[in-house]
PDB file of the backbone (N, CA, C, O) and the ligand in Angstrom, with CONECT records:
HET     ZN  A 101       1
ATOM      1  N   MET A   1     -55.079 -30.531  32.721  1.00  0.00           N
ATOM      2  CA  MET A   1     -55.458 -31.599  33.640  1.00  0.00           C
ATOM      3  C   MET A   1     -54.211 -32.410  34.010  1.00  0.00           C
ATOM      4  O   MET A   1     -53.349 -32.665  33.169  1.00  0.00           O
ATOM      5  N   THR A   2     -54.138 -32.794  35.241  1.00  0.00           N
ATOM      6  CA  THR A   2     -52.959 -33.501  35.742  1.00  0.00           C
ATOM      7  C   THR A   2     -52.907 -34.937  35.257  1.00  0.00           C
ATOM      8  O   THR A   2     -53.937 -35.560  34.996  1.00  0.00           O
ATOM      9  N   GLU A   3     -51.694 -35.451  35.142  1.00  0.00           N
ATOM     10  CA  GLU A   3     -51.517 -36.863  34.833  1.00  0.00           C
ATOM     11  C   GLU A   3     -51.131 -37.631  36.080  1.00  0.00           C
ATOM     12  O   GLU A   3     -50.864 -38.831  36.019  1.00  0.00           O
ATOM     13  N   ARG A   4     -51.102 -36.957  37.188  1.00  0.00           N
ATOM     14  CA  ARG A   4     -50.745 -37.594  38.449  1.00  0.00           C
ATOM     15  C   ARG A   4     -52.020 -37.939  39.209  1.00  0.00           C
ATOM     16  O   ARG A   4     -52.920 -37.111  39.348  1.00  0.00           O
ATOM     17  N   TRP A   5     -52.079 -39.152  39.688  1.00  0.00           N
ATOM     18  CA  TRP A   5     -53.235 -39.626  40.437  1.00  0.00           C
ATOM     19  C   TRP A   5     -52.763 -40.273  41.723  1.00  0.00           C
ATOM     20  O   TRP A   5     -51.624 -40.730  41.813  1.00  0.00           O
ATOM     21  N   VAL A   6     -53.620 -40.312  42.701  1.00  0.00           N
ATOM     22  CA  VAL A   6     -53.315 -40.942  43.983  1.00  0.00           C
ATOM     23  C   VAL A   6     -54.270 -42.110  44.169  1.00  0.00           C
ATOM     24  O   VAL A   6     -55.485 -41.959  44.042  1.00  0.00           O
ATOM     25  N   ILE A   7     -53.711 -43.273  44.470  1.00  0.00           N
ATOM     26  CA  ILE A   7     -54.529 -44.459  44.714  1.00  0.00           C
ATOM     27  C   ILE A   7     -54.759 -44.594  46.219  1.00  0.00           C
ATOM     28  O   ILE A   7     -53.799 -44.625  46.989  1.00  0.00           O
ATOM     29  N   HIS A   8     -55.994 -44.673  46.636  1.00  0.00           N
ATOM     30  CA  HIS A   8     -56.326 -44.913  48.042  1.00  0.00           C
ATOM     31  C   HIS A   8     -56.787 -46.360  48.137  1.00  0.00           C
ATOM     32  O   HIS A   8     -57.835 -46.723  47.603  1.00  0.00           O
ATOM     33  N   LEU A   9     -56.012 -47.167  48.809  1.00  0.00           N
ATOM     34  CA  LEU A   9     -56.242 -48.612  48.820  1.00  0.00           C
ATOM     35  C   LEU A   9     -56.330 -49.105  50.259  1.00  0.00           C
ATOM     36  O   LEU A   9     -55.301 -49.379  50.876  1.00  0.00           O
ATOM     37  N   PRO A  10     -57.537 -49.225  50.803  1.00  0.00           N
ATOM     38  CA  PRO A  10     -57.655 -49.709  52.179  1.00  0.00           C
ATOM     39  C   PRO A  10     -57.160 -51.144  52.325  1.00  0.00           C
ATOM     40  O   PRO A  10     -57.461 -52.004  51.498  1.00  0.00           O
ATOM     41  N   VAL A  11     -56.408 -51.386  53.371  1.00  0.00           N
ATOM     42  CA  VAL A  11     -55.940 -52.739  53.697  1.00  0.00           C
ATOM     43  C   VAL A  11     -56.141 -52.961  55.195  1.00  0.00           C
ATOM     44  O   VAL A  11     -56.200 -52.007  55.971  1.00  0.00           O
ATOM     45  N   SER A  12     -56.245 -54.215  55.587  1.00  0.00           N
ATOM     46  CA  SER A  12     -56.390 -54.553  57.001  1.00  0.00           C
ATOM     47  C   SER A  12     -55.080 -55.117  57.511  1.00  0.00           C
ATOM     48  O   SER A  12     -54.696 -56.232  57.161  1.00  0.00           O
ATOM     49  N   VAL A  13     -54.401 -54.351  58.333  1.00  0.00           N
ATOM     50  CA  VAL A  13     -53.163 -54.774  58.980  1.00  0.00           C
ATOM     51  C   VAL A  13     -53.248 -54.312  60.433  1.00  0.00           C
ATOM     52  O   VAL A  13     -53.967 -53.359  60.732  1.00  0.00           O
ATOM     53  N   PRO A  14     -52.524 -54.972  61.341  1.00  0.00           N
ATOM     54  CA  PRO A  14     -52.704 -54.678  62.764  1.00  0.00           C
ATOM     55  C   PRO A  14     -52.047 -53.401  63.279  1.00  0.00           C
ATOM     56  O   PRO A  14     -52.438 -52.906  64.336  1.00  0.00           O
ATOM     57  N   ASP A  15     -51.054 -52.847  62.562  1.00  0.00           N
ATOM     58  CA  ASP A  15     -50.365 -51.680  63.121  1.00  0.00           C
ATOM     59  C   ASP A  15     -49.644 -50.878  62.040  1.00  0.00           C
ATOM     60  O   ASP A  15     -49.587 -51.277  60.877  1.00  0.00           O
ATOM     61  N   LEU A  16     -49.093 -49.728  62.458  1.00  0.00           N
ATOM     62  CA  LEU A  16     -48.401 -48.835  61.526  1.00  0.00           C
ATOM     63  C   LEU A  16     -47.203 -49.510  60.885  1.00  0.00           C
ATOM     64  O   LEU A  16     -46.972 -49.343  59.687  1.00  0.00           O
ATOM     65  N   HIS A  17     -46.440 -50.265  61.650  1.00  0.00           N
ATOM     66  CA  HIS A  17     -45.265 -50.955  61.113  1.00  0.00           C
ATOM     67  C   HIS A  17     -45.652 -51.848  59.934  1.00  0.00           C
ATOM     68  O   HIS A  17     -45.017 -51.802  58.880  1.00  0.00           O
ATOM     69  N   ARG A  18     -46.671 -52.639  60.111  1.00  0.00           N
ATOM     70  CA  ARG A  18     -47.077 -53.551  59.034  1.00  0.00           C
ATOM     71  C   ARG A  18     -47.718 -52.784  57.875  1.00  0.00           C
ATOM     72  O   ARG A  18     -47.588 -53.186  56.719  1.00  0.00           O
ATOM     73  N   ALA A  19     -48.399 -51.694  58.175  1.00  0.00           N
ATOM     74  CA  ALA A  19     -48.959 -50.869  57.094  1.00  0.00           C
ATOM     75  C   ALA A  19     -47.837 -50.301  56.221  1.00  0.00           C
ATOM     76  O   ALA A  19     -47.961 -50.260  54.997  1.00  0.00           O
ATOM     77  N   ARG A  20     -46.743 -49.865  56.852  1.00  0.00           N
ATOM     78  CA  ARG A  20     -45.604 -49.347  56.084  1.00  0.00           C
ATOM     79  C   ARG A  20     -44.962 -50.448  55.241  1.00  0.00           C
ATOM     80  O   ARG A  20     -44.613 -50.222  54.082  1.00  0.00           O
ATOM     81  N   ILE A  21     -44.806 -51.638  55.822  1.00  0.00           N
ATOM     82  CA  ILE A  21     -44.240 -52.757  55.063  1.00  0.00           C
ATOM     83  C   ILE A  21     -45.126 -53.067  53.856  1.00  0.00           C
ATOM     84  O   ILE A  21     -44.628 -53.256  52.746  1.00  0.00           O
ATOM     85  N   PHE A  22     -46.415 -53.117  54.073  1.00  0.00           N
ATOM     86  CA  PHE A  22     -47.343 -53.412  52.987  1.00  0.00           C
ATOM     87  C   PHE A  22     -47.262 -52.335  51.914  1.00  0.00           C
ATOM     88  O   PHE A  22     -47.246 -52.648  50.724  1.00  0.00           O
ATOM     89  N   ALA A  23     -47.211 -51.075  52.320  1.00  0.00           N
ATOM     90  CA  ALA A  23     -47.142 -49.975  51.344  1.00  0.00           C
ATOM     91  C   ALA A  23     -45.845 -50.018  50.540  1.00  0.00           C
ATOM     92  O   ALA A  23     -45.858 -49.793  49.330  1.00  0.00           O
ATOM     93  N   ARG A  24     -44.721 -50.306  51.209  1.00  0.00           N
ATOM     94  CA  ARG A  24     -43.451 -50.420  50.476  1.00  0.00           C
ATOM     95  C   ARG A  24     -43.509 -51.559  49.465  1.00  0.00           C
ATOM     96  O   ARG A  24     -43.067 -51.422  48.324  1.00  0.00           O
ATOM     97  N   THR A  25     -44.061 -52.677  49.903  1.00  0.00           N
ATOM     98  CA  THR A  25     -44.179 -53.827  49.001  1.00  0.00           C
ATOM     99  C   THR A  25     -45.075 -53.487  47.811  1.00  0.00           C
ATOM    100  O   THR A  25     -44.744 -53.810  46.670  1.00  0.00           O
ATOM    101  N   ALA A  26     -46.195 -52.844  48.073  1.00  0.00           N
ATOM    102  CA  ALA A  26     -47.105 -52.470  46.982  1.00  0.00           C
ATOM    103  C   ALA A  26     -46.430 -51.499  46.021  1.00  0.00           C
ATOM    104  O   ALA A  26     -46.586 -51.630  44.807  1.00  0.00           O
ATOM    105  N   ALA A  27     -45.686 -50.530  46.541  1.00  0.00           N
ATOM    106  CA  ALA A  27     -44.989 -49.563  45.679  1.00  0.00           C
ATOM    107  C   ALA A  27     -43.966 -50.262  44.798  1.00  0.00           C
ATOM    108  O   ALA A  27     -43.850 -49.958  43.611  1.00  0.00           O
ATOM    109  N   ARG A  28     -43.233 -51.190  45.373  1.00  0.00           N
ATOM    110  CA  ARG A  28     -42.223 -51.916  44.597  1.00  0.00           C
ATOM    111  C   ARG A  28     -42.866 -52.772  43.509  1.00  0.00           C
ATOM    112  O   ARG A  28     -42.366 -52.829  42.385  1.00  0.00           O
ATOM    113  N   LEU A  29     -43.963 -53.433  43.838  1.00  0.00           N
ATOM    114  CA  LEU A  29     -44.642 -54.258  42.839  1.00  0.00           C
ATOM    115  C   LEU A  29     -45.231 -53.399  41.727  1.00  0.00           C
ATOM    116  O   LEU A  29     -45.145 -53.757  40.552  1.00  0.00           O
ATOM    117  N   LEU A  30     -45.827 -52.272  42.090  1.00  0.00           N
ATOM    118  CA  LEU A  30     -46.393 -51.390  41.067  1.00  0.00           C
ATOM    119  C   LEU A  30     -45.306 -50.821  40.169  1.00  0.00           C
ATOM    120  O   LEU A  30     -45.519 -50.632  38.972  1.00  0.00           O
ATOM    121  N   ALA A  31     -44.146 -50.551  40.743  1.00  0.00           N
ATOM    122  CA  ALA A  31     -43.025 -50.050  39.928  1.00  0.00           C
ATOM    123  C   ALA A  31     -42.616 -51.091  38.892  1.00  0.00           C
ATOM    124  O   ALA A  31     -42.209 -50.737  37.786  1.00  0.00           O
ATOM    125  N   GLN A  32     -42.720 -52.364  39.240  1.00  0.00           N
ATOM    126  CA  GLN A  32     -42.378 -53.427  38.298  1.00  0.00           C
ATOM    127  C   GLN A  32     -43.402 -53.547  37.177  1.00  0.00           C
ATOM    128  O   GLN A  32     -43.115 -54.107  36.118  1.00  0.00           O
ATOM    129  N   LEU A  33     -44.604 -53.014  37.419  1.00  0.00           N
ATOM    130  CA  LEU A  33     -45.653 -53.059  36.401  1.00  0.00           C
ATOM    131  C   LEU A  33     -45.647 -51.799  35.548  1.00  0.00           C
ATOM    132  O   LEU A  33     -46.629 -51.491  34.873  1.00  0.00           O
ATOM    133  N   SER A  34     -44.553 -51.084  35.583  1.00  0.00           N
ATOM    134  CA  SER A  34     -44.323 -49.879  34.801  1.00  0.00           C
ATOM    135  C   SER A  34     -45.025 -48.643  35.352  1.00  0.00           C
ATOM    136  O   SER A  34     -45.018 -47.598  34.700  1.00  0.00           O
ATOM    137  N   ALA A  35     -45.617 -48.731  36.504  1.00  0.00           N
ATOM    138  CA  ALA A  35     -46.186 -47.537  37.110  1.00  0.00           C
ATOM    139  C   ALA A  35     -45.044 -46.649  37.597  1.00  0.00           C
ATOM    140  O   ALA A  35     -44.073 -47.151  38.163  1.00  0.00           O
ATOM    141  N   ARG A  36     -45.145 -45.374  37.390  1.00  0.00           N
ATOM    142  CA  ARG A  36     -44.125 -44.445  37.857  1.00  0.00           C
ATOM    143  C   ARG A  36     -44.464 -44.057  39.281  1.00  0.00           C
ATOM    144  O   ARG A  36     -45.380 -43.273  39.529  1.00  0.00           O
ATOM    145  N   ILE A  37     -43.717 -44.615  40.203  1.00  0.00           N
ATOM    146  CA  ILE A  37     -43.989 -44.424  41.616  1.00  0.00           C
ATOM    147  C   ILE A  37     -43.083 -43.342  42.178  1.00  0.00           C
ATOM    148  O   ILE A  37     -41.898 -43.295  41.849  1.00  0.00           O
ATOM    149  N   GLU A  38     -43.622 -42.479  43.014  1.00  0.00           N
ATOM    150  CA  GLU A  38     -42.824 -41.498  43.734  1.00  0.00           C
ATOM    151  C   GLU A  38     -42.753 -41.945  45.191  1.00  0.00           C
ATOM    152  O   GLU A  38     -43.677 -41.683  45.962  1.00  0.00           O
ATOM    153  N   PRO A  39     -41.663 -42.619  45.579  1.00  0.00           N
ATOM    154  CA  PRO A  39     -41.577 -43.167  46.934  1.00  0.00           C
ATOM    155  C   PRO A  39     -41.759 -42.109  48.019  1.00  0.00           C
ATOM    156  O   PRO A  39     -42.347 -42.386  49.064  1.00  0.00           O
ATOM    157  N   GLY A  40     -41.265 -40.915  47.780  1.00  0.00           N
ATOM    158  CA  GLY A  40     -41.383 -39.867  48.786  1.00  0.00           C
ATOM    159  C   GLY A  40     -42.818 -39.454  49.054  1.00  0.00           C
ATOM    160  O   GLY A  40     -43.099 -38.825  50.074  1.00  0.00           O
ATOM    161  N   GLY A  41     -43.711 -39.790  48.174  1.00  0.00           N
ATOM    162  CA  GLY A  41     -45.105 -39.428  48.349  1.00  0.00           C
ATOM    163  C   GLY A  41     -45.956 -40.542  48.923  1.00  0.00           C
ATOM    164  O   GLY A  41     -47.155 -40.361  49.136  1.00  0.00           O
ATOM    165  N   VAL A  42     -45.350 -41.693  49.176  1.00  0.00           N
ATOM    166  CA  VAL A  42     -46.124 -42.829  49.690  1.00  0.00           C
ATOM    167  C   VAL A  42     -46.349 -42.641  51.188  1.00  0.00           C
ATOM    168  O   VAL A  42     -45.396 -42.492  51.953  1.00  0.00           O
ATOM    169  N   THR A  43     -47.597 -42.649  51.594  1.00  0.00           N
ATOM    170  CA  THR A  43     -47.958 -42.500  53.008  1.00  0.00           C
ATOM    171  C   THR A  43     -49.014 -43.530  53.376  1.00  0.00           C
ATOM    172  O   THR A  43     -49.672 -44.106  52.510  1.00  0.00           O
ATOM    173  N   VAL A  44     -49.162 -43.748  54.659  1.00  0.00           N
ATOM    174  CA  VAL A  44     -50.244 -44.584  55.169  1.00  0.00           C
ATOM    175  C   VAL A  44     -50.962 -43.813  56.273  1.00  0.00           C
ATOM    176  O   VAL A  44     -50.393 -42.909  56.886  1.00  0.00           O
ATOM    177  N   SER A  45     -52.199 -44.176  56.513  1.00  0.00           N
ATOM    178  CA  SER A  45     -52.977 -43.574  57.598  1.00  0.00           C
ATOM    179  C   SER A  45     -53.990 -44.585  58.083  1.00  0.00           C
ATOM    180  O   SER A  45     -54.263 -45.574  57.401  1.00  0.00           O
ATOM    181  N   THR A  46     -54.542 -44.350  59.240  1.00  0.00           N
ATOM    182  CA  THR A  46     -55.657 -45.183  59.663  1.00  0.00           C
ATOM    183  C   THR A  46     -56.891 -44.740  58.887  1.00  0.00           C
ATOM    184  O   THR A  46     -56.960 -43.607  58.410  1.00  0.00           O
ATOM    185  N   GLU A  47     -57.850 -45.627  58.766  1.00  0.00           N
ATOM    186  CA  GLU A  47     -59.035 -45.308  57.986  1.00  0.00           C
ATOM    187  C   GLU A  47     -59.819 -44.153  58.591  1.00  0.00           C
ATOM    188  O   GLU A  47     -60.380 -43.337  57.860  1.00  0.00           O
ATOM    189  N   ASP A  48     -59.865 -44.076  59.912  1.00  0.00           N
ATOM    190  CA  ASP A  48     -60.667 -43.035  60.549  1.00  0.00           C
ATOM    191  C   ASP A  48     -59.908 -41.731  60.785  1.00  0.00           C
ATOM    192  O   ASP A  48     -60.493 -40.762  61.268  1.00  0.00           O
ATOM    193  N   GLN A  49     -58.611 -41.688  60.451  1.00  0.00           N
ATOM    194  CA  GLN A  49     -57.833 -40.446  60.538  1.00  0.00           C
ATOM    195  C   GLN A  49     -56.973 -40.316  59.289  1.00  0.00           C
ATOM    196  O   GLN A  49     -55.744 -40.312  59.364  1.00  0.00           O
ATOM    197  N   GLN A  50     -57.621 -40.212  58.161  1.00  0.00           N
ATOM    198  CA  GLN A  50     -56.883 -40.189  56.902  1.00  0.00           C
ATOM    199  C   GLN A  50     -56.092 -38.916  56.703  1.00  0.00           C
ATOM    200  O   GLN A  50     -55.225 -38.859  55.832  1.00  0.00           O
ATOM    201  N   CYS A  51     -56.371 -37.897  57.489  1.00  0.00           N
ATOM    202  CA  CYS A  51     -55.590 -36.660  57.377  1.00  0.00           C
ATOM    203  C   CYS A  51     -54.279 -36.760  58.167  1.00  0.00           C
ATOM    204  O   CYS A  51     -53.413 -35.898  58.019  1.00  0.00           O
ATOM    205  N   VAL A  52     -54.118 -37.786  58.996  1.00  0.00           N
ATOM    206  CA  VAL A  52     -52.868 -38.012  59.739  1.00  0.00           C
ATOM    207  C   VAL A  52     -52.084 -39.078  58.988  1.00  0.00           C
ATOM    208  O   VAL A  52     -52.317 -40.275  59.162  1.00  0.00           O
ATOM    209  N   ARG A  53     -51.167 -38.638  58.163  1.00  0.00           N
ATOM    210  CA  ARG A  53     -50.420 -39.552  57.291  1.00  0.00           C
ATOM    211  C   ARG A  53     -49.029 -39.818  57.841  1.00  0.00           C
ATOM    212  O   ARG A  53     -48.411 -38.945  58.449  1.00  0.00           O
ATOM    213  N   HIS A  54     -48.551 -41.017  57.624  1.00  0.00           N
ATOM    214  CA  HIS A  54     -47.222 -41.440  58.069  1.00  0.00           C
ATOM    215  C   HIS A  54     -46.398 -41.795  56.832  1.00  0.00           C
ATOM    216  O   HIS A  54     -46.837 -42.565  55.978  1.00  0.00           O
ATOM    217  N   TRP A  55     -45.208 -41.226  56.751  1.00  0.00           N
ATOM    218  CA  TRP A  55     -44.338 -41.505  55.612  1.00  0.00           C
ATOM    219  C   TRP A  55     -43.930 -42.965  55.607  1.00  0.00           C
ATOM    220  O   TRP A  55     -43.885 -43.605  56.657  1.00  0.00           O
ATOM    221  N   VAL A  56     -43.635 -43.493  54.430  1.00  0.00           N
ATOM    222  CA  VAL A  56     -43.245 -44.890  54.266  1.00  0.00           C
ATOM    223  C   VAL A  56     -41.762 -45.007  53.917  1.00  0.00           C
ATOM    224  O   VAL A  56     -41.055 -45.841  54.483  1.00  0.00           O
ATOM    225  N   PHE A  57     -41.292 -44.180  52.993  1.00  0.00           N
ATOM    226  CA  PHE A  57     -39.888 -44.191  52.594  1.00  0.00           C
ATOM    227  C   PHE A  57     -39.185 -42.980  53.202  1.00  0.00           C
ATOM    228  O   PHE A  57     -39.813 -41.953  53.459  1.00  0.00           O
ATOM    229  N   CYS A  58     -37.873 -43.109  53.430  1.00  0.00           N
ATOM    230  CA  CYS A  58     -37.072 -42.025  53.988  1.00  0.00           C
ATOM    231  C   CYS A  58     -37.083 -40.806  53.054  1.00  0.00           C
ATOM    232  O   CYS A  58     -37.489 -39.715  53.453  1.00  0.00           O
ATOM    233  N   ASP A  59     -36.641 -41.001  51.827  1.00  0.00           N
ATOM    234  CA  ASP A  59     -36.664 -39.991  50.760  1.00  0.00           C
ATOM    235  C   ASP A  59     -35.807 -38.749  51.039  1.00  0.00           C
ATOM    236  O   ASP A  59     -36.022 -37.713  50.410  1.00  0.00           O
ATOM    237  N   ARG A  60     -34.854 -38.824  51.955  1.00  0.00           N
ATOM    238  CA  ARG A  60     -33.951 -37.683  52.164  1.00  0.00           C
ATOM    239  C   ARG A  60     -33.014 -37.552  50.963  1.00  0.00           C
ATOM    240  O   ARG A  60     -32.640 -38.557  50.359  1.00  0.00           O
ATOM    241  N   PRO A  61     -32.633 -36.323  50.614  1.00  0.00           N
ATOM    242  CA  PRO A  61     -31.651 -36.175  49.538  1.00  0.00           C
ATOM    243  C   PRO A  61     -30.318 -36.780  49.955  1.00  0.00           C
ATOM    244  O   PRO A  61     -29.896 -36.648  51.104  1.00  0.00           O
ATOM    245  N   LEU A  62     -29.663 -37.444  49.013  1.00  0.00           N
ATOM    246  CA  LEU A  62     -28.358 -38.027  49.304  1.00  0.00           C
ATOM    247  C   LEU A  62     -27.288 -36.946  49.209  1.00  0.00           C
ATOM    248  O   LEU A  62     -27.401 -36.027  48.398  1.00  0.00           O
ATOM    249  N   PRO A  63     -26.255 -37.054  50.034  1.00  0.00           N
ATOM    250  CA  PRO A  63     -25.257 -35.986  50.085  1.00  0.00           C
ATOM    251  C   PRO A  63     -24.508 -35.772  48.776  1.00  0.00           C
ATOM    252  O   PRO A  63     -24.020 -34.670  48.525  1.00  0.00           O
ATOM    253  N   ASP A  64     -24.407 -36.798  47.938  1.00  0.00           N
ATOM    254  CA  ASP A  64     -23.679 -36.626  46.681  1.00  0.00           C
ATOM    255  C   ASP A  64     -24.558 -36.079  45.564  1.00  0.00           C
ATOM    256  O   ASP A  64     -24.113 -35.962  44.423  1.00  0.00           O
ATOM    257  N   GLY A  65     -25.797 -35.746  45.887  1.00  0.00           N
ATOM    258  CA  GLY A  65     -26.697 -35.202  44.883  1.00  0.00           C
ATOM    259  C   GLY A  65     -27.194 -36.235  43.898  1.00  0.00           C
ATOM    260  O   GLY A  65     -27.756 -35.888  42.860  1.00  0.00           O
ATOM    261  N   GLY A  66     -26.994 -37.487  44.209  1.00  0.00           N
ATOM    262  CA  GLY A  66     -27.347 -38.558  43.288  1.00  0.00           C
ATOM    263  C   GLY A  66     -28.713 -39.147  43.504  1.00  0.00           C
ATOM    264  O   GLY A  66     -28.920 -40.318  43.188  1.00  0.00           O
ATOM    265  N   GLY A  67     -29.619 -38.422  44.005  1.00  0.00           N
ATOM    266  CA  GLY A  67     -30.967 -38.948  44.171  1.00  0.00           C
ATOM    267  C   GLY A  67     -31.422 -38.872  45.609  1.00  0.00           C
ATOM    268  O   GLY A  67     -30.910 -38.080  46.399  1.00  0.00           O
ATOM    269  N   ARG A  68     -32.395 -39.711  45.940  1.00  0.00           N
ATOM    270  CA  ARG A  68     -32.989 -39.680  47.264  1.00  0.00           C
ATOM    271  C   ARG A  68     -32.906 -41.066  47.893  1.00  0.00           C
ATOM    272  O   ARG A  68     -32.773 -42.074  47.198  1.00  0.00           O
ATOM    273  N   CYS A  69     -32.986 -41.095  49.191  1.00  0.00           N
ATOM    274  CA  CYS A  69     -32.887 -42.342  49.936  1.00  0.00           C
ATOM    275  C   CYS A  69     -34.113 -43.222  49.664  1.00  0.00           C
ATOM    276  O   CYS A  69     -35.249 -42.749  49.711  1.00  0.00           O
ATOM    277  N   ALA A  70     -33.871 -44.500  49.381  1.00  0.00           N
ATOM    278  CA  ALA A  70     -34.938 -45.451  49.069  1.00  0.00           C
ATOM    279  C   ALA A  70     -35.251 -46.390  50.225  1.00  0.00           C
ATOM    280  O   ALA A  70     -36.009 -47.346  50.064  1.00  0.00           O
ATOM    281  N   LEU A  71     -34.676 -46.121  51.381  1.00  0.00           N
ATOM    282  CA  LEU A  71     -34.870 -47.019  52.518  1.00  0.00           C
ATOM    283  C   LEU A  71     -36.134 -46.642  53.290  1.00  0.00           C
ATOM    284  O   LEU A  71     -36.689 -45.562  53.088  1.00  0.00           O
ATOM    285  N   PRO A  72     -36.586 -47.531  54.170  1.00  0.00           N
ATOM    286  CA  PRO A  72     -37.767 -47.217  54.984  1.00  0.00           C
ATOM    287  C   PRO A  72     -37.564 -45.957  55.821  1.00  0.00           C
ATOM    288  O   PRO A  72     -36.429 -45.625  56.163  1.00  0.00           O
ATOM    289  N   VAL A  73     -38.619 -45.267  56.147  1.00  0.00           N
ATOM    290  CA  VAL A  73     -38.542 -43.986  56.847  1.00  0.00           C
ATOM    291  C   VAL A  73     -37.821 -44.090  58.189  1.00  0.00           C
ATOM    292  O   VAL A  73     -37.193 -43.124  58.622  1.00  0.00           O
ATOM    293  N   ASP A  74     -37.899 -45.228  58.847  1.00  0.00           N
ATOM    294  CA  ASP A  74     -37.314 -45.375  60.173  1.00  0.00           C
ATOM    295  C   ASP A  74     -35.998 -46.141  60.153  1.00  0.00           C
ATOM    296  O   ASP A  74     -35.623 -46.735  61.164  1.00  0.00           O
ATOM    297  N   HIS A  75     -35.285 -46.142  59.020  1.00  0.00           N
ATOM    298  CA  HIS A  75     -34.053 -46.926  58.940  1.00  0.00           C
ATOM    299  C   HIS A  75     -32.977 -46.327  59.835  1.00  0.00           C
ATOM    300  O   HIS A  75     -32.963 -45.123  60.095  1.00  0.00           O
ATOM    301  N   SER A  76     -32.059 -47.205  60.311  1.00  0.00           N
ATOM    302  CA  SER A  76     -30.980 -46.750  61.197  1.00  0.00           C
ATOM    303  C   SER A  76     -29.624 -46.739  60.487  1.00  0.00           C
ATOM    304  O   SER A  76     -28.659 -46.182  61.010  1.00  0.00           O
ATOM    305  N   SER A  77     -29.543 -47.330  59.339  1.00  0.00           N
ATOM    306  CA  SER A  77     -28.297 -47.323  58.564  1.00  0.00           C
ATOM    307  C   SER A  77     -28.208 -46.013  57.782  1.00  0.00           C
ATOM    308  O   SER A  77     -29.191 -45.278  57.684  1.00  0.00           O
ATOM    309  N   PRO A  78     -27.033 -45.722  57.228  1.00  0.00           N
ATOM    310  CA  PRO A  78     -26.924 -44.507  56.413  1.00  0.00           C
ATOM    311  C   PRO A  78     -27.878 -44.557  55.220  1.00  0.00           C
ATOM    312  O   PRO A  78     -28.203 -45.631  54.713  1.00  0.00           O
ATOM    313  N   CYS A  79     -28.312 -43.396  54.788  1.00  0.00           N
ATOM    314  CA  CYS A  79     -29.207 -43.320  53.636  1.00  0.00           C
ATOM    315  C   CYS A  79     -28.546 -43.944  52.415  1.00  0.00           C
ATOM    316  O   CYS A  79     -27.327 -43.889  52.258  1.00  0.00           O
ATOM    317  N   ALA A  80     -29.363 -44.533  51.560  1.00  0.00           N
ATOM    318  CA  ALA A  80     -28.844 -45.216  50.365  1.00  0.00           C
ATOM    319  C   ALA A  80     -29.618 -44.768  49.136  1.00  0.00           C
ATOM    320  O   ALA A  80     -30.767 -44.332  49.204  1.00  0.00           O
ATOM    321  N   ARG A  81     -28.941 -44.897  48.033  1.00  0.00           N
ATOM    322  CA  ARG A  81     -29.506 -44.505  46.737  1.00  0.00           C
ATOM    323  C   ARG A  81     -30.789 -45.275  46.439  1.00  0.00           C
ATOM    324  O   ARG A  81     -31.025 -46.362  46.966  1.00  0.00           O
ATOM    325  N   ARG A  82     -31.584 -44.694  45.603  1.00  0.00           N
ATOM    326  CA  ARG A  82     -32.823 -45.354  45.201  1.00  0.00           C
ATOM    327  C   ARG A  82     -32.542 -46.736  44.649  1.00  0.00           C
ATOM    328  O   ARG A  82     -31.565 -46.954  43.933  1.00  0.00           O
ATOM    329  N   ALA A  83     -33.400 -47.645  44.988  1.00  0.00           N
ATOM    330  CA  ALA A  83     -33.282 -48.983  44.418  1.00  0.00           C
ATOM    331  C   ALA A  83     -33.664 -48.908  42.941  1.00  0.00           C
ATOM    332  O   ALA A  83     -34.498 -48.085  42.566  1.00  0.00           O
ATOM    333  N   PRO A  84     -33.084 -49.731  42.117  1.00  0.00           N
ATOM    334  CA  PRO A  84     -33.336 -49.632  40.678  1.00  0.00           C
ATOM    335  C   PRO A  84     -34.786 -49.914  40.276  1.00  0.00           C
ATOM    336  O   PRO A  84     -35.192 -49.553  39.171  1.00  0.00           O
ATOM    337  N   TRP A  85     -35.561 -50.541  41.132  1.00  0.00           N
ATOM    338  CA  TRP A  85     -36.934 -50.859  40.793  1.00  0.00           C
ATOM    339  C   TRP A  85     -37.858 -49.665  40.956  1.00  0.00           C
ATOM    340  O   TRP A  85     -39.031 -49.753  40.591  1.00  0.00           O
ATOM    341  N   LEU A  86     -37.370 -48.547  41.495  1.00  0.00           N
ATOM    342  CA  LEU A  86     -38.216 -47.377  41.678  1.00  0.00           C
ATOM    343  C   LEU A  86     -38.036 -46.407  40.512  1.00  0.00           C
ATOM    344  O   LEU A  86     -36.923 -46.200  40.029  1.00  0.00           O
ATOM    345  N   ASN A  87     -39.124 -45.827  40.076  1.00  0.00           N
ATOM    346  CA  ASN A  87     -39.133 -44.841  38.999  1.00  0.00           C
ATOM    347  C   ASN A  87     -38.516 -45.351  37.708  1.00  0.00           C
ATOM    348  O   ASN A  87     -37.990 -44.574  36.911  1.00  0.00           O
ATOM    349  N   ARG A  88     -38.581 -46.630  37.510  1.00  0.00           N
ATOM    350  CA  ARG A  88     -38.052 -47.204  36.282  1.00  0.00           C
ATOM    351  C   ARG A  88     -39.059 -46.957  35.164  1.00  0.00           C
ATOM    352  O   ARG A  88     -40.249 -47.234  35.318  1.00  0.00           O
ATOM    353  N   ARG A  89     -38.588 -46.447  34.063  1.00  0.00           N
ATOM    354  CA  ARG A  89     -39.455 -46.222  32.897  1.00  0.00           C
ATOM    355  C   ARG A  89     -39.260 -47.343  31.897  1.00  0.00           C
ATOM    356  O   ARG A  89     -38.151 -47.839  31.697  1.00  0.00           O
ATOM    357  N   ARG A  90     -40.342 -47.726  31.283  1.00  0.00           N
ATOM    358  CA  ARG A  90     -40.267 -48.775  30.261  1.00  0.00           C
ATOM    359  C   ARG A  90     -40.699 -48.202  28.948  1.00  0.00           C
ATOM    360  O   ARG A  90     -40.714 -48.909  27.941  1.00  0.00           O
TER     361      ARG A  90
HETATM  362 ZN    ZN A 101     -32.602 -42.435  54.408  1.00  0.00          ZN2+
END
């Protein structure tokens, strides 16, 4: 049996941009509560089209092999290493 679970948490926000901001914030807060978050797996969707998912974090591999990008999916700056608050184990 798997130890990985997916939380489906409906929220009311006016658009995709704000849904992504909310999801990033929720992921960061959950990471602080010792939850092991996989940023690359965080997605948002509208309630009536849950099969159409939109990525939240960039998650591209970094060129130096040092992890994955922790910035928002639509960032315009160069990719950056994961923030220390992600995947932190306690
Ligand atoms: Zn990136």
